N, C-alpha and C positions, 0 to 999 in steps of 0.2 A: 536422652528424649532424644527417637528418633522422627522426621520430620513428615507428620502426613496428614500435610495440604492436597497433597493428589485424595487422597483418600476419605476427604470430607463430604459426606453428603449433602452437606447444605451447598455447596460450590458445584455439585455434579459435573458442569461443561469444562471447568477451569485448565483443570490438565487439556483438555483437549483443545483448545482454546493457544495455550502456551505449545501444543504439538505444531499446530497450524503456521501460526507465528515465527518456532523456529527454524520451520521449513522453509518458510520467505525469506528470513534473515537467513539463512545460508544460501540461497539463492540469490540472494541481490549481494551477497559477499561475492560472488564468482561472478559478477556480471563489471562491466567496465563503469570507472569511475562515473559520475554523472548521471546515473539511471535513477538514483533515490531523488534529484530531480527534476528529471523528466517524469516520477510517478507522481511527485507532488503537485508536477503542474497540470500532468491529467486528471488526477483525482480532485483540481481546484483547491488545494491543501498546502499546508506549508512545511517545509522539510522535518519540522518537529513531529507533525502527525505522521510521517512517513516514521518515524523514528518508533514511535509510539504505539503503530501496528505490527513493526516486527519487533518488538523486544518482550520477549515470552512472560518477563515479572509482569507487564502491564497486560491485564487479563482484561480491558475493556473490549468487544470484539469490532472484527472486522465488517462493515455494514455489507451485506449482501451485492447491494449496486455495485461494490467498487469492487468483484474477485473478476470480472472479467476487463477492467480497466487494468488491473494487476499483472494479470496474465498476460496480457497484449503488449503491455509497456516494459516488462520484466523478462518478456520472451522463456516462461518455462518451460521446460522439457514436458515430454512427455509422461515420463516418471516423476515429476516434481509435481507438479499437475493433477493427476493419480494420487499423489500420497497427500499434497492439500484437500481437495475435496472430501478426501478421503474422513482426513481430522477435522475440518469442517463441517461435515455434515454430522459427524458425531458429537460435534458441542452444539449445533444449533440444525436441530432433526425438521428437513421440511424447508429451511431458508432459501434455499440455491433453486427452488424448481425454475431452473431456467431461466433466473436474472444472472448466472452469469455468463451468459452469452447474449445479452439486451444491449450494453453499451459500447459502445465503439467512442476512438478520437485519433484526431489528426495530429501530426506534428507539422509544426510551421517553423524553419526556422530563422531568426533574424540574425543579424551581423551589426556586434556591437563593437564600440573601440577598446581596445586593450588599453585598463588604467594601469597598468604597470605595476601594480601588486597584488596577488592571490586575495588578501582580505579584500579589497575595496570589487574586485571582479566577481568575488562570492556574493557581495555584497547587492550589487547590481543584476546578479542572476538572480537571487530572491525578489529582488524588486520588481523584475519582468515576468517571472515565475507568478505572483502573489498579481499583479492586475494581469494577466490573462486571466487568471481565474477566475477575476473579478468578474472583467468581460463575461465568460461564458455564463456566470450564474446570470447575469444580466442579460443574454441575448434569451437564454432560455426563460427568463422571466417573463421577455415580451413576446414571445410566443416563435 
């Protein structure tokens, strides 16, 4: 039996969703460690969200509002951006009408103590990312 999931007409954009997620995953794999954490912080999400949006097996689409942030944080090359946008456009026709240019982020550096163990340091970093995301959502909600 052959694997025809890419040909399934009931799921027309699925292979294209997987295509752009694979492009993003490959780009992130070639970036410095910590890029996924920075992306999570910029998106106001946790690292598991970044894992989900970079895994071609999960066909949940990347929201259009996140595309500009992804480009900015991940420093996608012109070729990577073009390939991503082409696959994204096939998967979601008309969804990107300028949305990928609107969002902007800033980087804020916070100095914290080294807790002496990678696991503890990662946990502290995740707490900071989550807190920053909550603060950003709060700031947006109050105008």
